[in-house]
N, C-alpha and C positions, 0 to 999 in steps of 0.2 A: 547774230547767227540766224539763218533762215532754216525753218524746219523742212525736212525732205519727205515727211509722211504724216498723215493724220494721226491723232492720238489714239483713237479707239479702234479703227479697222486697219490701220497702217496702209492707207491708200496713198500711192505716190503723188506728191505735189509737184506741179510745174515750177521751174526756177527761171528767173530772168536770164536771158541769153542761152538757155538750154537748147542743145541740138536734139533733133528727133523727138519733139514734144509729143507727137502723136503716139509714140510707143508708151510713154508714161500715162497719157490720157487713156489709151486703150487698156492698159494694165489696171488702172483704177476702175474702169467700166466692168472689166471681167470680174474683179473682186466684189464690186457692188452687186453684180448679177448673182453672185454666189451668196452674199451676205443678207440681201434684202428679202424678207419673207421666205427663208429657205425651206425646202421640202427634201428630206433625206431618205434615201432608199433603205438605210440600215444604220443602227447605232451600236458602237462598240466593236466594230470590225477592225482587226489589226493588220490585215494585208489588203492592198488595193485589188479590186476586181480585175480579172484577166482581160476583159474587153469592156471597159467602161463606155457608157454612152455620153455623147456631147451634152453637157449641162447636168450630168448626173452628180449627185451630192451624197456624201456619207459623213458620219461622225466617227472619227478615228478612235480606236480603243486605247487601252492603257499600255499596251506593249506593241507598238507599231513596227512594221518591218518593211523592207524593200523601199519603194518610193515614198512611203509614208513615215519612215524612220525619223524620229525627232519631232514628230507632230502629234503627240498623244493628246487626245481630247479635242483636237482641232476640227473645224468644218473643212472637209476636203472636197473640192470640186474639179471635175474633168472639163478642160477647155480645149480649144483648138491649139493652144500653146502648151498643153500638158497640165500637170496638177497645179492647182492653186490652193492655198491654205489660209484660213481665217482663224486666228487664235480666239477662243471663247472669252467672253467677259460676263460678269454678273448680270443676270437678267436677259441674256440672249435667248431667243426662242426659235424653235423650228417645228415642223410637223414631220413625224416619223411615219412613213408609209408602211413599214413592216409591223409597227405596233398599232397603227391607226389611232394615234394619240399625239397630243402636243408633248414637246420635250423642252425643258428649260434648264439653262445653266445657272445653278444656285449653290452657293457654299463650296465652290471649287469642283463641282461635279454636275454631270448631266442627269436630270431627274425626269423620268418618263411618266406622264399622266398625272403628275401632282399639280393641282390648280390651287391658287390662293386668291382669296377675295373676301369682301365683307358681307356679301349677300348674293344669292342666286335669284335673278329676276327673270321670269318667263311670262311672256305676254303682258308685260307691264306690272305683274303682280310678284311680290317677293314670296318665294316658296321655301327658302331655307334662310335662317338667321343664325345668330350666335347661339352657342350651346346654352341650354337652360340648366338650372341646378338639378341635382338628382331627385328622383321621386322615390319615396320609401315604399316598400312592398307592404301590403296589408298584413297585419299581425293577428294572431289568435286573440279573440276577445268575445265579449258577451254579445255584441251586435256586429256580426260580420258584414251584414248588408250596408251599414253606415260606413264602415271602413272601405269596402269595395267601391261604394259610390264616391267617397272622397278621393280615392286613388284614381278612379276613372275621370273625375273632374280635373285632377292634376295632369293626367295624360292628355285630355282634350285641350286644356289650356296651353300645354307645351306645344301641341300640334298646331293650335291657332297662332301661337307666337312665332312658330316657324313658317307660317303661311301655308301649311299643308292642308288645313281645314279652315274654311271661311269662318269669320267671327259672326 
């Protein structure tokens, strides 16, 4: 059996002996234009805009209506042929113009502004690392100065470990 669409983005595949192959090819290009590095005007909208602009893109809300009915959570794009939808998949990312932040499909939902990584590197220098163990507050004692210095040393060491202060 021959597949008729790609597994991830459901792009239509050409078939041997298929008539009007250009229609299927153009449909695939329209969906690629929507899915590759998407920039969305709004996230979570349930009704399509009254006058969408060609190339405009949105992330459909959880209770879609009208032309978006049945496409909850999908990436919706307005093309010369009408609405096109891309179902989200884990790890899919877009840029939200309304929020001025990245948005990522994770755990079955779109998450705005949540970034994941092992380190933050700016100008070649790591400035944030993994969380360090907690630092105890100074306690009452006979020599408060010694406790305060020890606590400050721990804070400075943590800031150095995070790259926030040079070693």
